[in-house]
C-alpha positions as CSV (number, residue, x, y, z in Angstrom):
1,X,-13.4,-51.8,41.2
2,X,-17.1,-50.6,40.1
3,X,-16.2,-46.8,40.3
4,X,-13.3,-48.0,38.1
5,X,-16.0,-49.8,35.7
6,X,-18.2,-46.6,35.9
7,X,-15.6,-44.4,35.3
8,X,-13.9,-46.3,31.8
9,X,-18.0,-46.7,30.3
10,X,-18.0,-42.8,30.8
11,X,-15.4,-41.7,28.9
12,X,-15.9,-42.7,25.4
13,X,-19.5,-40.5,26.3
14,X,-17.5,-37.9,27.5
15,X,-15.0,-37.9,24.0
16,X,-18.1,-37.8,22.2
17,X,-19.2,-34.6,24.8
18,X,-16.1,-32.2,24.0
19,X,-15.9,-34.0,20.1
20,X,-19.7,-32.2,19.9
21,X,-18.8,-29.3,21.8
22,X,-15.2,-28.1,19.5
23,X,-17.3,-28.9,16.4
24,X,-18.5,-26.5,14.0
25,X,-21.9,-26.4,13.4
26,X,-21.9,-24.0,10.7
27,X,-20.5,-26.2,7.5
28,X,-19.6,-24.2,4.6
29,X,-19.5,-25.7,0.8
30,X,-16.8,-23.5,0.8
31,X,-14.0,-21.8,3.2
32,X,-11.3,-21.3,0.5
33,X,-11.8,-19.6,-3.0
34,X,-10.2,-18.9,-5.7
35,X,-10.8,-16.3,-8.2
36,X,-8.9,-17.2,-11.1
37,X,-7.4,-14.2,-12.8
38,X,-9.5,-11.3,-12.7
39,X,-9.0,-8.2,-14.2
40,X,-8.2,-4.3,-12.0
41,X,-10.2,-2.7,-14.8
42,X,-13.5,-4.7,-14.0
43,X,-13.8,-3.6,-10.6
44,X,-14.7,-5.2,-7.9
45,X,-14.9,-9.1,-7.6
46,X,-17.3,-10.7,-5.4
47,X,-18.0,-14.3,-3.7
48,X,-20.9,-15.8,-1.6
49,X,-19.8,-18.7,1.0
50,X,-22.8,-20.9,2.3
51,X,-23.6,-22.6,5.0
52,X,-26.0,-24.8,7.3
53,X,-26.5,-24.8,10.6
54,X,-26.5,-28.4,11.7
55,X,-26.7,-27.4,15.0
56,X,-29.6,-28.2,17.1
57,X,-29.9,-23.9,18.4
58,X,-30.3,-21.0,16.6
59,X,-26.6,-19.6,15.4
60,X,-25.8,-15.5,14.4
61,X,-22.9,-14.2,13.0
62,X,-21.8,-11.5,15.4
63,X,-19.3,-10.0,13.6
64,X,-16.9,-10.5,9.9
65,X,-13.8,-9.3,9.9
66,X,-11.6,-8.8,7.0
67,X,-7.7,-8.4,6.6
68,X,-7.5,-5.6,4.4
69,X,-9.9,-2.8,3.2
70,X,-9.4,-4.1,0.2
71,X,-12.2,-6.6,1.3
72,X,-15.8,-5.7,1.9
73,X,-18.1,-8.3,4.0
74,X,-21.8,-9.1,3.5
75,X,-23.2,-11.5,6.4
76,X,-27.0,-13.0,7.1
77,X,-27.7,-10.7,10.0
78,X,-30.4,-13.0,11.8
79,X,-30.6,-16.0,13.6
80,X,-30.0,-19.0,11.2
81,X,-32.4,-21.6,12.6
82,X,-31.1,-25.2,12.7
83,X,-31.1,-27.3,9.6
84,X,-31.1,-23.9,7.8
85,X,-28.5,-21.6,5.3
86,X,-26.5,-18.4,5.5
87,X,-24.0,-16.5,4.1
88,X,-21.0,-14.6,4.1
89,X,-20.4,-12.5,0.9
90,X,-16.2,-11.1,-0.2
91,X,-16.2,-8.3,-2.7
92,X,-12.3,-8.0,-3.5
93,X,-11.6,-4.2,-4.6
94,X,-8.5,-4.7,-7.7
95,X,-8.3,-1.8,-8.3
96,X,-4.2,0.0,-7.5
97,X,-3.6,-4.2,-6.4
98,X,-1.8,-5.8,-9.2
99,X,-0.2,-9.2,-8.7
100,X,-1.1,-12.1,-6.5
101,X,-3.7,-11.8,-3.4
102,X,-5.3,-13.7,-0.4
103,X,-7.3,-12.5,2.3
104,X,-8.7,-14.0,5.4
105,X,-12.7,-13.0,6.6
106,X,-12.6,-13.8,10.3
107,X,-16.3,-14.8,11.3
108,X,-17.4,-14.6,15.3
109,X,-20.9,-16.6,16.3
110,X,-23.0,-16.5,19.1
111,X,-21.7,-20.1,19.2
112,X,-17.6,-19.9,19.4
113,X,-17.5,-23.0,18.4
114,X,-18.9,-22.2,15.1
115,X,-16.4,-19.7,14.7
116,X,-14.3,-19.4,11.4
117,X,-12.2,-18.3,8.7
118,X,-12.6,-18.5,5.3
119,X,-10.4,-17.1,2.7
120,X,-10.0,-15.4,-0.9
121,X,-6.6,-15.4,-3.1
122,X,-6.6,-15.2,-6.7
123,X,-4.7,-12.7,-9.6
124,X,-5.1,-9.2,-10.5
125,X,-4.3,-8.6,-14.0
126,X,-2.8,-4.6,-14.3
127,X,-5.0,-2.3,-16.4
128,X,-3.1,-1.5,-20.0
129,X,-1.8,1.7,-19.4
130,X,-2.3,4.6,-21.9
131,X,0.2,6.0,-23.1
132,X,0.3,9.2,-20.7
133,X,0.5,6.8,-18.3
134,X,3.1,4.3,-19.6
135,X,4.9,7.7,-20.0
136,X,4.2,10.3,-17.9
137,X,6.8,12.5,-18.3
138,X,5.6,15.6,-20.3
139,X,8.8,16.8,-22.5
140,X,7.2,19.1,-24.3
141,X,6.7,17.1,-27.5
142,X,8.3,14.0,-26.1
143,X,7.8,11.6,-23.8
144,X,9.7,9.8,-20.9
145,X,9.1,7.1,-18.6
146,X,11.7,8.3,-15.9
147,X,12.9,11.5,-15.6
148,X,16.7,10.3,-14.1
149,X,18.3,7.7,-16.9
150,X,20.7,5.4,-14.7
151,X,23.5,4.8,-16.9
152,X,24.0,2.2,-13.6
153,X,27.9,1.2,-12.6
154,X,30.5,2.4,-15.2
155,X,34.3,2.5,-14.8
156,X,36.3,5.0,-16.9
157,X,37.7,2.4,-19.7
158,X,35.4,4.0,-22.0
159,X,33.0,5.9,-23.1
160,X,29.5,3.8,-21.9
161,X,26.5,3.9,-24.7
162,X,23.1,2.8,-23.2
163,X,19.6,3.4,-24.8
164,X,16.2,4.7,-23.3
165,X,12.5,4.5,-24.5
166,X,11.4,7.7,-25.8
167,X,7.3,8.2,-27.2
168,X,6.5,11.1,-29.8
169,X,2.8,12.5,-28.4
170,X,2.3,14.4,-31.1
171,X,0.0,14.3,-34.0
172,X,3.1,15.5,-36.5
173,X,6.3,13.6,-37.4
174,X,9.2,14.9,-34.5
175,X,13.0,14.9,-33.8
176,X,15.5,15.5,-31.5
177,X,16.8,18.8,-32.3
178,X,20.9,19.1,-31.3
179,X,21.1,22.9,-31.1
180,X,18.0,22.3,-28.5
181,X,19.6,20.5,-26.1
182,X,21.0,22.2,-22.6
183,X,23.9,19.0,-22.2
184,X,26.8,18.5,-20.4
185,X,30.1,18.2,-22.2
186,X,30.0,14.6,-21.0
187,X,27.4,13.9,-22.3
188,X,24.9,13.3,-25.8
189,X,21.7,12.0,-26.7
190,X,20.7,11.2,-30.0
191,X,17.3,9.2,-31.9
192,X,17.5,6.1,-32.9
193,X,15.6,6.3,-35.7
194,X,15.8,9.4,-37.9
195,X,12.7,10.2,-37.1
196,X,8.9,9.1,-34.6
197,X,6.1,9.1,-36.2
198,X,3.1,10.8,-34.4
199,X,2.0,8.5,-31.1
200,X,5.2,6.2,-31.6
201,X,7.4,4.4,-29.5
202,X,11.1,4.8,-30.5
203,X,14.8,5.0,-28.2
204,X,17.4,7.6,-27.1
205,X,21.3,6.6,-26.8
206,X,22.9,8.1,-24.1
207,X,25.9,8.4,-24.0
208,X,28.7,8.8,-21.1
209,X,32.6,9.8,-20.7
210,X,33.1,9.5,-17.5
211,X,36.6,10.5,-18.5
212,X,35.6,13.6,-18.9
213,X,33.1,13.9,-16.0
214,X,35.9,13.8,-13.8
215,X,34.6,12.6,-10.7
216,X,33.4,9.3,-9.1
217,X,31.3,7.3,-6.9
218,X,27.4,8.4,-7.1
219,X,27.2,12.0,-10.0
220,X,24.2,13.1,-10.8
221,X,24.0,16.0,-14.2
222,X,20.6,18.1,-15.1
223,X,20.3,17.9,-18.9
224,X,17.2,19.3,-21.7
225,X,16.1,18.1,-24.6
226,X,13.6,20.3,-25.8
227,X,13.1,24.1,-25.1
228,X,9.7,23.9,-24.0
229,X,9.8,20.9,-21.5
230,X,7.8,20.8,-18.7
231,X,10.3,18.1,-16.5
232,X,13.6,18.6,-15.0
233,X,15.5,15.5,-16.4
234,X,18.9,14.3,-14.5
235,X,21.5,11.3,-15.7
236,X,23.1,9.5,-12.8
237,X,26.3,7.0,-12.7
238,X,28.7,5.3,-9.8
239,X,31.9,5.9,-11.5
240,X,34.8,4.1,-10.2
241,X,38.1,3.8,-11.7
242,X,39.3,1.7,-14.6
243,X,42.1,-0.9,-13.4
244,X,43.5,-3.2,-16.2
245,X,44.3,-6.9,-15.4
246,X,47.5,-6.9,-13.3
247,X,50.6,-9.1,-12.7
248,X,51.3,-9.8,-8.7
249,X,54.7,-8.1,-9.3
250,X,52.8,-5.1,-10.3
251,X,50.3,-5.3,-7.9
252,X,52.7,-5.2,-5.0
253,X,54.1,-2.2,-6.4
254,X,51.0,-0.5,-6.5
255,X,49.8,2.4,-4.2
256,X,47.8,1.0,-1.1
257,X,45.7,3.0,1.1
258,X,45.6,1.9,4.6
259,X,43.3,3.8,6.9
260,X,43.7,3.9,11.0
261,X,40.6,3.7,12.7
262,X,38.3,4.5,10.4
263,X,35.1,4.0,12.7
264,X,34.9,6.9,15.3
265,X,32.0,6.3,17.8
266,X,31.4,10.3,20.0
267,X,29.0,8.8,21.6
268,X,26.7,11.7,22.7
269,X,26.6,15.3,22.9
270,X,24.2,18.5,22.2
271,X,22.7,19.4,19.4
272,X,25.1,22.3,17.7
273,X,28.4,20.9,18.8
274,X,31.2,21.2,16.0
275,X,33.5,18.0,16.2
276,X,36.3,18.0,14.3
277,X,38.4,14.5,13.5
278,X,40.9,13.0,12.8
279,X,41.8,10.0,10.5
280,X,45.2,8.6,9.2
281,X,45.9,7.7,6.2
282,X,49.3,5.7,4.9
283,X,50.6,4.5,1.6
284,X,51.6,1.6,2.3
285,X,52.1,0.4,-1.3
286,X,56.0,1.2,-3.1
287,X,54.5,4.1,-6.1
288,X,52.9,7.7,-4.9
289,X,48.9,6.8,-3.8
290,X,46.3,9.7,-5.1
291,X,43.3,10.6,-4.2
292,X,40.9,11.2,-6.9
293,X,38.1,12.0,-4.7
294,X,36.3,12.4,-1.0
295,X,32.4,12.0,-0.5
296,X,30.5,12.6,2.4
297,X,26.6,11.2,2.7
298,X,25.5,14.5,4.8
299,X,25.9,18.1,3.4
300,X,26.6,18.6,7.8
301,X,30.3,16.9,7.0
302,X,33.0,18.7,5.6
303,X,36.8,18.0,4.9
304,X,40.5,19.4,4.9
305,X,42.9,16.9,3.0
306,X,46.3,19.1,1.8
307,X,47.7,17.1,-0.2
308,X,45.9,15.5,-3.4
309,X,48.3,12.2,-2.7
310,X,50.7,10.6,-0.6
311,X,54.5,9.5,-1.9
312,X,55.5,5.5,-0.3
313,X,56.0,4.9,3.6
314,X,54.4,8.4,4.1
315,X,51.3,9.6,5.6
316,X,48.5,12.5,6.0
317,X,45.6,13.6,8.3
318,X,42.5,13.6,6.5
319,X,40.1,16.2,9.0
320,X,36.7,15.6,9.0
321,X,34.1,18.0,10.7
322,X,30.8,17.4,11.6
323,X,28.4,20.1,12.2
324,X,25.1,18.4,14.6
325,X,23.6,21.4,14.2
326,X,20.6,20.1,12.7
327,X,20.8,16.5,13.9
328,X,18.9,14.7,16.3
329,X,18.7,11.4,17.7
330,X,21.3,8.8,16.8
331,X,23.4,9.4,13.4
332,X,25.6,7.1,10.9
333,X,27.5,9.1,8.2
334,X,29.6,7.6,6.1
335,X,32.8,9.6,3.6
336,X,34.0,7.7,0.9
337,X,37.5,8.2,-0.6
338,X,38.4,6.5,-4.2
339,X,41.5,7.0,-4.7
340,X,44.1,4.9,-7.4
341,X,44.7,2.4,-5.0
342,X,43.8,-1.2,-7.7
343,X,43.3,-3.3,-4.5
344,X,40.9,-1.2,-2.4
345,X,40.1,2.1,-4.8
346,X,37.2,2.5,-2.7
347,X,37.1,2.9,1.0
348,X,34.6,3.8,3.8
349,X,34.8,6.1,6.9
350,X,31.9,5.8,9.6
351,X,30.8,8.4,11.9
352,X,28.1,7.5,14.6
353,X,26.9,8.4,18.2
354,X,24.3,10.3,19.2
355,X,23.2,13.6,18.9
356,X,20.3,14.9,22.2
357,X,18.4,18.7,22.3
């Protein structure tokens, strides 16, 4: 009974001892600092975390590790005596790091219970760009933001128009000369304004005729807007066939492409093996099925499709040839078939496997 009483009485003392052992001796005034908004061009932002050693023994910071190379730490190198103060400094470099940030500094000390993690956070306001930085594509007199002018996903319903920003980098009034442009037949380019004053931003309008292009899926064309252009420009688009709204009766009569076993796994082959794979294409509809285009995602794949159409209820074979000479490791290739099937005009066949040395 006396033993039990002594044990009971010792528990509070034990708890006090354990608490004191696990409690940090370094008392920081702040452990999470928010810089707020800082400007990228203003250079590194610094903050100093101050602390007091509230323990009974000297404590030395052995290391401070930042979570990012963008943050440089500094700290009191000598041991901090009981009752004395020290610091941990964080210097954050905002260069090329626009937007929100939150970084940590992990502190290791001679007293394990005093190890701690501090945090800094804030928002970096990007450095204002010069016109040359904002419009890096140099055409000579004019500058653009991008080399590629993306028309987006379009259909064969009509000509599509889209505008793009253009900057007159010269010291004189400038216009685009239609006679100097090198454009394919299905693309035209014109300035929205009659002219641009020196150092002025305007717009050019690109008109794209998908019917004249006569292609489907991802397409790209090289263009030249100025004879002295120092950059290659491209106009890109993804073209789908346009189908007007159809009644249930019209859909029932429409062509319908069905592909038997549209995925093929060739297992493992030795590099250099040339595979020949056949896929059966069937027109399950009541009108003639027409193939608009067939494309693969790799130059290593070619195909043979004898007829560009299939009569109702008939089938034909699509032969696919896959040259593995330049391939290594796991492969996943695709072939996209574009047809006049109004329900599923775009269908994909996949070929996968492993090519070994």
